[in-house]
C-alpha positions, 0 to 999 in steps of 0.5 A: 529473513527474506528468502527470496533470489536477491538474498541468495544471490547476495549471500552467495557472492560474499561467500564467494568472495570470503573464500577466495580471499581465505585461499590467499591467507593458506598461501602462508604455509608456502613460507612456514608451517607456523606462518600457515597455522597463524594464518588460518587460525587468523583467517578463520576467525575473520571469516566466521565474524565476517560471516555473522556480520554479514547474515544479519546486515542481509536480514536488515539487522545488527549481529549478536553483540554488536558492537563487538563482532565487528570489532572482532573482525578488524582486530583479526584483520590487522593484528596478524600483521604484527608476526606475518610478514608481507602485508597480511590484512591485504587478505583480510581488509577487503573484508572489513571494508564492507563490514565499515560501509555496511554497520557505519554511517555511510560518511564515516564508512567511507573515511574508514576505507580510505584509511584501510587504502592509505595503511595497505599503500604504505604497508605493500610499498615497504615489502620486498618486491610488493611494489608492482602489485600496490595498486592491485591490492589496494584497489581490492578494498573499496572495490570489495567493500562497495560490492558487499555495501551494495549487495547488502542494500540490494537485498534490504531494497528487495526486502522492502519492496516485497514488504510494501508490495504485500501492503499494497495487495492488502490495501487493494483487498480491503479497498475492493472489500469495501467498495463492494460493502459501500455498493452493495449497501447503496445499490441494494437498499433502494432495491430492497426498499422498493421491493418491501414497499411495493409487496406491501402495497399489491397485500393491500390491494390483492382482494379490493383491486387485483389488477393494481395489485397484479401491476404492483407484483409485476413491478416488484419482480422488476425491481428484483431483476434490477437488484439482481443485475446490481448484485452482478455488476457489483461482482464485477465491478462495473457500475454504470451511474446516469444521473438522469435516469438514477432521478427518473427511477427516484421519481417514480418509486417515490410516486408509487409511494405516496410521496409527490416529488419533482426533478429540477436538473441543470442541463450540464455536461458532467464529469463521468466521477461527478454523475456517478457520485452525484447518482449515487447520492440520489439513490441514497437520498431516496432510499433514507426518505422512504425508509426514515422520513414522513415525507410527502413531497421531496424535491431533486434539484441541480444547479452549476456555479463556479465550475461546481455542480451541486445537488439538493434533495429535500422533503418536508418530513424529517424523522422525529428523532433522526438516527447518526449518520450511518455507512450510507451517508459516509459512504457519500461523503467518501464517493463525493471526496473521490470524485473531488467534492463534499457531501453534507445531509441534516434536518433544516429548521422548517422540519425537512431534511436536506441532503447537498452534494457538490461535485467539479462539474 
């Protein structure tokens, strides 16, 4: 049961209405003690069953032994009319109207309330001196019933909104975790690969060419600083990616690793989501070339056709036993889909490997 202010407000208003009608019923003591005791017992049954029904309704369920408790409330609401004077059910029908509207389909509930109104109008006009207040008492039935129904719906909607808000918060947390995981994989993968390659190269050159080795170490330090910056940007949720800048870094890294690389970029204005998706594709493709292939050449090209920008990253050295698509390619497919495009990758007939991404220009 949701412990919300909406639930407390609704429960308080329904309890107040039940108490008010109970006090009216106890006015039968002014006629005789027997009438008062009978009315007191009857109102106790009505209020008890009504409370059980409403507590279950506010929780979004049905009361125990349903439909026995609503039926018992209906019997206690109308049976005393056989021996109590002056339209006893005028006291209890408003609460029963709320129960009917809450637990019956709305059409059937409205029909039941209409019958209650007709019965009360008929009963009151038969009583001495009751004609002048017939309209008042008949109006209490639909108005009180509608108030109870609206309060229950209000509480259930508030509970549903609270649940939906919690689910949205969980989904937002999950999306953020996925974003961080994907950005760390895509961003740090290239940097760590470059650090490893440059560290190996510097170690091999340390004895025979110290100057070149020192240059590689300096570049390694620069890549490490870029990796640290990447981590800070991932943590802040800001990852500004530039396709030309990423291609330039890819060419430099491949050339430094002994892979000849050529880049041919189409001069076209690209939407920011599309450009970032393509930049990530270049980064992932180059990382895979360095990690998994035996490539000696690599080409990076973009072309525009029918309002779409197509990226192709091809190399001539597909792995002999390529691993299945992992998180990197899955992340690229997700990025492409978010930009309104698609991504695919696989070996070519000539023994190379081709990654393509096509997004709206």
